[in-house]
N, C-alpha and C positions, 0 to 999 in steps of 0.2 A: 435883382437882376431881371432884365427885360429879355424876353424871347425875341430873337432877331429873325423874323419870318422870311424876309427877303434873302438874307444870307443863307438860311437853311435851304430854301428852294434852289438857290444858285449852286450850293455845294452838291445837292442831289443830282442836278442836271449835269454838273461837271464830272461827277463820278461815273455816271452812265456814259457820258461822251468819251471819257478816257477808255472805258472798257470797250465801247464800240470801235474806237480807233485801234486798240491793241488786238482785238479779236475779229476784226472785219465784220462787226455787227451792225444792226440797224434798229436796236431797241429804242423805244420811246417811253417817256414817263407819262403815264395816264393819270396817276393820282399819288399824292403824298399824304400819309397819315401823320398828323401832328399831335404831339403830346406837349401841351403848352407849359406844364410845370417840369419838363425835362429839359435841362440846359446842356446840350452836347458841347464838348470842347471844340475849338476851331478845327476844322477839317475832319471831324469825327463822322459827320453825316456824309461827306464826300467819300471817305474811305468805305463806309458801310454800303453806300450805293454802288461803288465800284466793285466790291467783293460780291454783292448779290448779282449784278449784271454780268460779271465775269463768269460766275457759276452757271448762270442761265445760258450764256453763249457757248460754254464748254460742255453743255449737256449734263451738268452735275445735279441739276434740279429739274 
């Protein structure tokens, strides 16, 4: 299985954008840590990015 870097980046950006839209935020992605031998399922990175961004925007972290 090949790690799809472009898709991974797109999913992270999409998750943060969704959280920004939902919570009137303005978070920006500065860096993404990649684990090349970890193969997340489709939309898993987007969901994780959304949950992290939502927690930040709601002051939970």
